Wavefront OBJ file of the C-alpha trace (Angstrom):
o trace
v 0.254 -13.702 7.101
v -2.760 -14.079 4.144
v -2.654 -11.710 1.131
v -4.650 -11.236 -1.828
v -1.778 -11.871 -4.527
v -2.116 -11.093 -8.776
v -0.015 -14.211 -9.434
v -0.238 -13.787 -13.416
v -1.680 -11.402 -15.739
v -5.222 -12.644 -16.637
v -5.849 -15.097 -13.728
v -7.373 -14.700 -10.887
v -6.836 -13.200 -7.590
v -5.559 -15.876 -5.117
v -6.066 -15.583 -1.248
v -2.322 -17.275 -0.450
v -0.247 -17.785 2.724
v 2.801 -15.816 2.394
v 5.854 -15.194 4.838
v 5.445 -12.065 7.671
v 7.736 -9.799 6.645
v 10.626 -7.852 8.933
v 10.677 -4.060 9.077
v 13.883 -3.229 7.833
v 15.414 0.068 9.051
v 12.682 3.179 8.715
v 9.567 0.720 8.147
v 6.711 -0.472 9.936
v 5.033 -3.786 9.948
v 0.930 -3.045 10.245
v -1.511 -5.595 11.097
v -3.986 -5.025 8.001
v -7.887 -5.175 9.929
v -9.562 -3.843 6.843
v -8.590 -3.218 3.379
v -10.710 -1.420 0.105
v -10.123 -2.581 -3.552
v -9.936 0.911 -5.555
v -9.325 1.709 -9.140
v -5.379 1.471 -9.277
v -6.155 -2.429 -8.128
v -8.687 -3.408 -10.942
v -5.797 -1.531 -13.608
v -3.194 -3.755 -11.527
v -5.314 -6.215 -12.117
v -6.457 -5.583 -15.807
v -2.981 -4.834 -16.299
v -3.796 -1.462 -17.963
v -2.062 0.246 -15.064
v 0.739 3.261 -15.754
v 3.469 1.846 -13.195
v 5.343 -0.586 -13.631
v 3.936 -3.923 -11.989
v 5.206 -7.325 -12.033
v 3.455 -9.966 -10.310
v 2.788 -11.717 -8.147
v 1.899 -8.308 -6.134
v -0.600 -8.370 -3.199
v -3.484 -6.500 -3.939
v -5.190 -3.703 -1.548
v -3.195 -0.729 -0.541
v -6.462 0.857 0.820
v -6.366 -0.457 4.337
v -6.079 0.358 7.772
v -4.860 -1.890 11.105
v -2.338 -2.021 14.006
v 1.292 -1.480 14.063
v 2.382 -4.908 15.185
v 6.230 -3.707 14.705
v 9.016 -1.541 13.538
v 12.516 -1.324 12.476
v 15.414 0.831 13.220
v 15.105 4.592 13.731
v 11.207 4.775 13.659
v 10.150 6.725 16.361
v 6.628 8.237 14.938
v 4.810 5.014 15.612
v 5.087 2.026 17.886
v 3.477 -1.187 18.518
v -0.494 -1.194 18.997
v -1.135 1.739 17.597
v -3.841 2.249 15.069
v -2.913 3.177 11.663
v -4.373 4.072 7.894
v -2.269 3.945 4.282
v -1.662 6.700 2.657
v -2.000 6.132 -0.756
v -0.285 8.814 -3.193
v 2.614 7.073 -5.839
v 3.618 11.042 -6.717
v 3.555 14.592 -6.055
v 4.971 17.766 -7.042
v 4.634 19.357 -3.485
v 4.733 22.824 -5.346
v 1.417 23.425 -7.268
v -2.012 24.932 -6.291
v -3.296 21.394 -5.068
v -0.282 20.656 -2.917
v 0.089 23.980 -1.990
v -4.025 23.721 -0.708
v -3.203 20.648 0.982
v -5.010 17.836 -1.995
v -1.916 16.613 -2.918
v -3.711 13.296 -4.152
v -4.930 15.731 -6.824
v -1.665 16.750 -8.226
v -1.044 16.853 -11.932
v 2.062 15.335 -11.458
l 1 2 3 4 5 6 7 8 9 10 11 12 13 14 15 16 17 18 19 20 21 22 23 24 25 26 27 28 29 30 31 32 33 34 35 36 37 38 39 40 41 42 43 44 45 46 47 48 49 50 51 52 53 54 55 56 57 58 59 60 61 62 63 64 65 66 67 68 69 70 71 72 73 74 75 76 77 78 79 80 81 82 83 84 85 86 87 88 89 90 91 92 93 94 95 96 97 98 99 100 101 102 103 104 105 106 107 108
């Protein structure tokens, strides 16, 4: 599969051929059909993001695609289903933003 990767901080992004992963228990494998670059990706590229990132890392966590394989125990998704990513890193589940469905605005 092809992936856009940051291989080293300060170097240009690279389109690379990488091994296709096999989904583990509770995981799905998605054939990405479209991906966007967001602010977090830019922070990863510039190495000024608040979460630990150790290159090489694949860029483009906002995507849509088709489920092509599922791991053991996966019952909510099946091969052939269209899917989009959920990009929330962390949220508390208790604040007013979380309670009203806007967990992407959670201060946690």
